[in-house]
C-alpha positions in Angstrom: 86.9 108.1 94.1 87.7 112.1 93.0 85.0 114.2 94.1 84.8 115.5 90.5 84.2 112.0 89.1 81.3 111.3 91.7 79.8 114.7 90.7 80.2 113.8 86.8 78.9 110.6 87.6 75.9 111.6 89.5 74.8 114.2 86.6 75.3 111.6 83.9 72.8 109.6 85.7 70.2 112.0 85.5 70.5 113.2 82.1 70.4 109.6 81.0 67.4 109.1 82.8 65.5 112.3 81.4 66.7 111.5 77.9 63.8 109.7 75.8 66.2 107.8 73.6 66.2 104.1 73.2 68.8 102.1 75.3 70.8 101.1 71.9 70.9 103.9 69.9 73.3 105.1 67.1 77.1 105.1 68.5 78.2 108.5 69.6 80.7 110.2 67.1 82.8 111.8 69.7 83.3 108.5 72.1 83.9 106.7 68.9 86.7 108.7 67.9 87.9 108.9 71.6 87.9 105.3 71.3 90.1 104.8 68.0 92.9 107.0 69.3 92.8 105.3 72.6 92.7 102.1 71.6 95.2 102.7 69.1 97.6 104.2 71.1 97.1 100.9 73.6 97.4 98.4 70.9 101.5 100.0 71.2 101.6 100.5 74.9 99.6 98.0 76.5 101.9 95.7 78.5 102.2 91.7 78.1 100.8 89.7 80.8 100.2 85.9 81.5 96.6 86.5 81.0 95.0 85.3 78.2 92.1 87.6 78.4 93.7 90.8 77.9 96.0 89.7 74.6 95.9 92.8 72.4 96.8 92.4 68.8 99.9 94.4 67.7 100.9 96.5 64.4 103.2 95.1 61.8 106.4 95.4 63.3 105.9 96.2 66.7 108.5 96.2 69.6 107.5 97.4 73.5 109.1 101.0 74.5 109.8 101.4 77.9 112.4 104.0 77.7 112.6 106.5 80.4 111.8 109.4 78.1 108.8 106.9 76.9 107.3 106.5 80.2 107.5 110.2 80.5 105.5 110.7 77.6 103.0 107.8 78.6 102.1 109.2 81.7 101.3 112.2 80.0 99.4 111.0 77.3 97.1 109.5 80.0 96.3 112.9 81.2 95.9 113.9 78.0 93.1 111.5 77.2 92.0 111.8 80.7 90.9 115.6 80.0 90.0 115.2 76.4 87.5 112.2 77.7 85.7 114.6 80.4 85.7 117.6 77.9 82.9 115.4 75.4 79.7 117.2 75.5 77.1 115.0 77.4 74.0 116.2 75.7 71.3 114.1 74.4 73.2 111.1 75.4 71.2 107.4 75.4 71.9 105.0 78.2 73.7 103.1 75.8 76.1 106.6 75.4 76.5 106.9 79.3 77.8 103.1 79.3 80.3 103.6 76.6 81.7 106.5 78.3 82.3 104.7 81.7 83.6 102.0 80.0 86.4 104.4 78.3 87.0 106.1 81.8 87.4 102.8 83.2 89.7 101.8 80.4 92.0 105.6 80.5 92.1 105.0 84.4 93.8 101.5 84.2 96.4 103.5 82.5 96.8 105.2 85.5 96.5 102.0 87.4 99.5 100.6 85.6 101.9 103.4 85.6 101.1 105.8 88.8 99.6 103.3 91.1 101.0 99.8 90.9 104.2 101.6 88.9 105.1 98.5 87.3 108.2 99.9 85.3 109.5 101.2 88.5 109.0 98.8 91.0 108.1 95.6 89.0 111.4 93.1 88.0 108.9 90.5 86.4 107.5 93.1 84.5 110.5 93.2 82.2 110.6 89.3 81.6 106.7 89.7 80.6 108.0 92.3 78.2 111.0 90.2 76.7 110.1 86.4 76.9 106.1 87.1 77.0 106.1 89.2 74.0 107.8 85.8 72.0 105.3 83.8 73.8 102.1 85.4 72.4 103.1 84.8 68.8 104.1 81.6 69.4 100.8 80.8 70.9 99.0 81.4 67.4 98.2 77.8 66.2 97.8 78.4 62.3 100.5 77.5 60.3 103.5 80.0 60.7 104.1 82.5 57.8 106.8 84.3 56.8 105.3 87.3 58.6 105.1 86.2 61.8 108.7 84.5 61.4 110.0 88.2 60.9 107.9 89.8 63.9 109.5 86.8 65.9 113.2 88.0 64.8 111.8 91.4 65.5 111.2 90.9 69.1 114.2 88.8 69.6 116.3 92.0 68.7 114.4 93.7 70.8 115.1 92.3 74.1 118.2 93.9 75.0 117.2 97.3 74.6 114.2 96.5 76.8 116.1 95.0 79.3 119.0 98.0 79.2 115.7 100.5 79.9 114.3 97.9 82.8 117.2 98.5 84.7 117.2 102.0 84.8 113.9 102.4 85.5 113.6 99.9 88.7 114.1 103.1 90.9 112.2 101.3 93.7 112.1 97.3 92.8 110.1 94.9 95.2 112.1 92.1 96.4 109.0 89.2 96.2 108.6 90.5 92.5 112.1 89.9 91.5 111.6 86.2 92.9 109.1 85.8 90.5 111.3 87.4 87.7 114.3 85.0 88.4 112.1 81.9 88.8 110.9 82.8 85.3 114.1 83.1 83.8 115.5 79.8 84.8 117.9 78.2 82.4 116.7 81.2 79.9 119.5 80.3 77.3 118.7 76.8 76.4 115.1 77.6 76.7 115.3 80.1 74.1 117.7 77.6 72.0 115.2 75.1 72.2 112.4 77.5 71.0 114.5 78.5 68.0 115.9 74.9 67.2 112.0 73.6 67.5 111.0 76.4 64.4 113.1 75.4 62.2 111.3 73.3 60.0 108.5 75.8 60.0 110.3 79.0 58.9 112.3 79.5 56.1 116.1 78.3 56.2 117.5 81.7 55.3 115.7 82.9 58.6 117.7 80.4 60.8 120.7 82.2 61.0 119.3 85.2 62.0 116.7 83.9 64.8 119.8 81.6 66.4 122.0 85.0 66.7 119.0 87.1 67.9 118.2 84.1 70.4 121.7 83.8 71.7 122.2 88.0 72.4 118.9 88.0 73.9 119.9 85.0 76.5 123.1 87.2 77.2 121.0 90.1 77.9 118.1 88.2 80.2 121.3 86.5 82.0 123.0 89.9 82.7 119.3 91.2 83.9 118.6 88.4 86.3 122.5 88.4 87.7 121.7 92.2 88.1 118.6 91.6 89.7 120.0 89.1 92.2 122.7 91.4 92.8 120.4 94.0 94.0 117.8 92.1 95.7 119.4 92.5 99.0 118.3 96.2 98.7 114.9 96.1 97.4 111.9 96.8 99.3 109.7 94.0 100.7 106.5 96.2 100.9 104.6 94.7 97.6 100.9 95.3 98.9 98.7 98.2 97.2 97.0 99.0 100.1 93.0 99.5 100.8 93.3 103.2 99.6 94.4 102.1 95.9 92.6 99.0 96.2 89.3 100.8 96.5 90.2 103.0 93.9 90.4 100.0 91.5 87.3 98.7 92.6 85.5 101.7 92.0 87.2 103.7 89.0 88.2 100.9 87.0 86.4 97.4 87.8 83.3 99.5 88.8 82.6 96.8 91.6 79.9 98.5 94.4 81.5 96.6 96.8 84.3 97.8 99.7 87.3 95.1 101.0 85.0 93.8 104.0 82.1 93.2 101.6 84.3 91.1 99.3 85.7 88.8 102.4 82.2 88.3 103.6 80.8 87.5 99.9 83.9 85.3 99.4 83.5 83.4 103.0 79.8 83.3 101.9 80.5 81.0 99.1 83.4 79.0 100.5 80.8 77.4 102.9 78.4 77.2 100.0 80.8 75.4 98.0 82.1 73.2 100.8 78.6 72.1 101.6 78.2 71.3 98.3 81.1 69.3 97.3 80.2 67.1 100.5 76.8 66.3 99.5 78.1 65.4 96.2 81.1 63.1 97.6 77.8 61.6 99.8 75.8 61.4 96.6 78.3 59.5 94.6 79.9 56.7 97.6 80.1 53.4 95.8 80.9 54.8 92.0 84.0 54.1 90.4 86.9 57.1 90.4 87.5 58.9 87.6 90.2 57.5 84.9 92.5 59.3 83.1 93.1 59.4 79.8 95.6 56.9 78.0 97.0 59.5 75.9 96.6 62.9 74.6 95.6 61.8 71.6 92.3 60.2 73.0 91.8 63.2 75.6 92.0 65.6 72.1 89.5 63.4 70.6 87.1 62.8 73.7 87.4 67.0 73.9 86.2 67.2 70.6 82.9 65.3 70.7 82.6 67.0 74.1 83.0 70.7 72.9 80.1 69.7 69.9 78.0 68.1 72.6 78.3 71.5 74.4 76.9 73.4 71.9 74.1 71.3 71.1 72.9 71.0 75.0 73.0 75.0 74.8 70.5 74.9 71.8 68.5 72.0 73.1 68.1 73.1 76.9 67.1 76.7 75.5 70.2 78.2 77.4 71.7 80.4 75.1 72.2 81.2 70.9 75.1 79.1 69.6 75.9 81.5 66.4 76.1 79.3 63.0 79.3 81.3 62.6 81.1 80.7 65.8 84.2 78.4 65.2 85.2 75.4 67.6 87.6 75.6 70.7 89.8 72.4 70.1 92.4 70.6 72.3 96.1 70.2 70.7 99.3 69.3 72.1 102.0 71.6 73.0 104.2 72.5 70.1 107.8 71.8 70.8 108.6 75.6 69.8 106.0 76.8 72.6 106.8 74.0 75.4 110.2 76.1 76.6 108.4 79.1 77.3 104.6 77.6 78.4 105.5 78.6 82.1 104.9 82.7 80.8 101.4 82.1 80.7 97.8 80.5 79.9 98.4 77.8 77.1 95.8 78.7 74.9 95.0 80.7 71.8 91.6 82.4 71.9 92.0 84.1 68.0 91.0 87.3 68.4 88.8 90.4 66.5 90.5 89.6 63.3 90.5 85.6 63.3 87.2 84.8 63.9 87.3 82.3 61.2 90.0 80.5 63.2 89.2 77.6 65.8 90.7 78.7 69.0 93.0 76.0 70.8 94.4 75.0 74.0 97.5 73.2 74.2 97.4 70.3 76.5 99.9 67.8 77.9 100.0 64.3 78.3 97.4 63.0 80.9 98.3 61.5 84.1 97.5 62.3 87.7 100.6 63.9 88.3 99.8 66.8 86.7 99.2 70.1 88.1 95.1 71.3 89.2 93.6 72.1 86.3 95.4 69.9 83.7 94.6 67.0 86.1 90.8 68.1 85.7 90.8 68.0 82.0 92.7 64.5 82.0 89.5 62.9 83.5 86.8 65.2 82.0 87.7 68.0 79.4 84.5 69.6 79.8 84.9 72.1 82.9 87.9 73.5 81.3 85.7 73.7 78.2 83.0 75.1 79.6 85.1 77.8 81.4 87.8 78.5 78.7 86.2 77.9 75.7 82.3 77.4 75.4 80.2 78.9 76.7 83.0 80.4 78.1 86.0 82.8 77.2 86.5 82.0 73.9 82.9 81.6 73.3 82.1 85.1 75.0 85.2 86.7 73.8 84.4 85.8 70.2 80.9 86.8 70.3 81.8 90.3 72.1 84.6 91.0 69.0 81.6 90.6 66.4 79.8 93.2 68.7 79.0 96.3 66.6 79.8 99.0 68.6 84.1 99.3 68.7 84.2 100.4 72.4 82.7 97.1 73.6 84.8 94.9 71.0 88.1 96.6 72.6 87.3 97.1 76.2 88.2 94.2 78.4 88.0 93.9 82.2 88.7 90.8 84.3 85.4 91.1 86.5 82.6 90.2 83.8 84.6 88.1 81.9 86.3 85.8 84.5 83.0 86.3 86.2 81.0 84.7 83.1 83.4 81.9 82.9 82.9 80.8 86.1 78.8 81.5 86.2 78.5 79.1 83.3 80.5 76.3 85.2 77.3 76.2 87.5 74.9 77.0 85.2 75.6 73.7 83.2 75.9 71.5 86.2 72.6 72.8 87.3 71.0 72.0 84.0 72.2 68.4 84.0 75.3 68.6 81.5 77.2 66.4 84.0 74.6 63.5 84.8 76.4 61.3 82.7 80.0 61.5 84.7 78.7 62.0 88.3 82.4 62.6 89.6 82.9 65.7 87.5 80.5 67.4 89.6 83.1 67.1 92.1 85.4 68.8 90.2 83.0 71.9 89.6 82.7 72.1 93.3 86.7 71.7 93.7 86.8 74.9 91.5 83.5 76.7 93.4 86.0 76.3 96.6 88.9 77.7 94.8 86.9 80.5 93.4 85.8 81.5 96.8 89.3 81.4 98.7 90.9 83.8 95.6 88.6 86.5 97.0 90.3 86.2 100.3 93.7 85.7 98.9 93.1 88.8 96.4 91.7 91.1 99.1 94.6 90.1 101.8 97.4 90.4 99.8 96.2 93.7 98.8 95.9 95.4 101.7 99.3 93.3 103.2 97.8 90.6 105.1 99.1 88.0 103.7 102.5 87.2 102.0 103.2 85.3 99.0 104.3 82.4 100.5 101.2 82.6 103.1 98.8 83.2 100.1 100.5 79.8 98.5 100.2 77.5 101.5 96.8 78.7 102.2 95.4 77.9 98.9 97.4 74.6 99.0 96.0 73.1 102.1 92.4 74.6 101.9 91.4 74.3 98.3 93.3 71.7 98.8 95.8 71.8 95.4 99.1 70.8 94.6 102.2 73.3 95.6 103.1 74.9 91.8 99.7 76.0 90.8 99.2 77.5 94.7 102.3 79.4 94.3 101.8 80.2 90.9 98.8 81.8 91.6 99.6 83.6 94.8 102.6 85.1 92.8 100.3 85.9 90.0 97.2 87.7 92.6 100.2 89.7 94.2 101.1 91.3 90.9 97.9 91.6 89.7 95.3 93.3 92.4 91.7 92.9 91.7 92.2 89.8 89.4 91.5 87.1 91.6 88.4 88.4 93.1 86.8 88.9 89.5 85.4 85.0 89.3 83.5 84.9 92.4 82.5 88.2 92.5 81.7 88.5 88.9 79.5 85.4 88.9 77.6 87.0 92.1 76.6 90.0 90.4 75.5 87.8 87.4 73.3 85.9 89.6 72.0 89.1 91.3 70.9 90.8 88.0 69.2 87.7 86.8 67.5 87.8 90.3 66.3 91.6 89.8 65.4 90.6 86.1 62.9 87.9 87.4 61.5 90.3 89.8 60.8 93.0 87.3 59.8 91.0 84.4 58.0 88.0 86.4 56.7 85.2 83.5 58.0 87.6 81.1 62.2 87.3 81.9 63.9 85.1 78.9 66.9 84.0 80.4 68.0 83.3 77.0 67.5 86.4 75.9 69.5 87.9 78.9 72.4 85.2 77.9 73.0 86.9 74.7 72.9 89.8 75.5 75.8 88.8 78.4 77.6 87.5 75.6 77.4 90.1 73.3 78.6 92.7 75.7 80.6 90.4 77.9 83.4 92.7 78.5 81.2 95.6 80.1 81.5 95.1 84.1 78.2 94.0 85.4 77.2 96.7 87.2 77.0 98.5 83.8 75.1 95.3 82.0 72.8 95.8 85.5 71.8 99.6 84.7 71.5 99.2 80.7 69.6 95.8 80.8 67.3 96.6 83.8 67.4 100.4 83.7 68.3 100.2 87.5 71.2 102.4 88.9 71.4 101.1 92.5 75.0 99.4 91.7 76.3 102.8 90.2 75.1 104.8 92.7 77.1 102.6 95.4 80.1 103.4 93.8 80.5 106.8 95.2 78.7 106.4 98.8 81.1 106.5 101.5 81.3 103.6 103.3 81.2 103.7 107.2 
């Protein structure tokens, strides 16, 4: 963390402590104006990824622009936004204003992380697969009926692919071989996949668009095959060093994720939770001796019907147990079969549609395969009991939290995102529901929850050690496969994804632990006056906000923020 920001943060905390205003005040106009300009720019420039929690709504007619000239402009805009934010007057700020400032600081530094630290356009060949196939995938995920406008957007994005890949081959001046492997894997059989996708779209798009989509798909396939062949030719000369290193990893933790721990502390926290999760898993196996094993659903139709009943039951359980409020306006999280136009590109990310800020009147959807024992790790769990994934991804997890956060009256808190609180909440509510007795009717499901706990604890080890160069991707995948245990396909996908996104895999476990620490401190501070439902409602409305900032705003305690600039011995 820069000395300038350390000094500023100290002054910010002092100024806010002295200010006598309320925690939640009128939104600061200068911060809101900055937020509008910055997030409007990010809607155009934010990269597409395989993650489902940071998808962004794009303007009509949008296509990515990663020309060398645009990259120079993007890096300059980062500097401009950074200077503009630091120049905003801080006179008379409330604690809420200070939290909003730190959110904006984090958001701006994420641009630096992408462009100047990870150097995605110069180092990551798979980056351009996601700015081509990935931008199609994002549109194909939307479950509401296909419209003429969306079909036109698909055509526009198909047509952008050759130019994006042309720019990519110019920009990749320091490519990483391991990331090229990921790109080559994601591009396997790409021509047939695009043909299958377009042919499957024919029944749902106007006939006058069929020829244009087919031609654009062929041109895109030509460009993608050329790019993949170029990668294969260049790969022997590529770098084998993919790790970001300790200094830059700590920069991410402190200035972007606002996590007040160093890598060694993270490893210790993960190890302690591993011990706890394995012990609890063993207790559960012993408890369930003699019980019948969980059965798989006979069909996706049966699984969809059960998941619909379970989602409604979970919502009622939340209210009946006084755990948190379920807004009457909140729509539902349902399962659906994978549409034929999405199936060819389903490997490009999480197969769900969690809606968006402008689609709060629509249900969220998770697309599922036919159930059976040979499915990958998470799909196999849902094929036995949909509730663990409903809880994490749907209600009261990602969809529930994101939708409520998108309804926050503060635009900064609607648009800011960070994996730490979002995935932390998703993981936290799994055990929350277990502890409240949701799974007493299906005891074997508790074993699934504890298996998930084992995985999230191990992800901390994998994230930190990949970032510090202590694991290869293959070594991390082998570790997950053998230790969780889990199937090879999921383990390899996880290791590859986490190698590309340092700091993401710790978010589940560390975010959950931060939430539990906040609750413990709140209980001590407020005693019998502490209302868990009240905090949960606050947590969901502000669920995009790093937990250290929630801690400060909700409890008026600065300990976590002070740790962000203290030197570690």
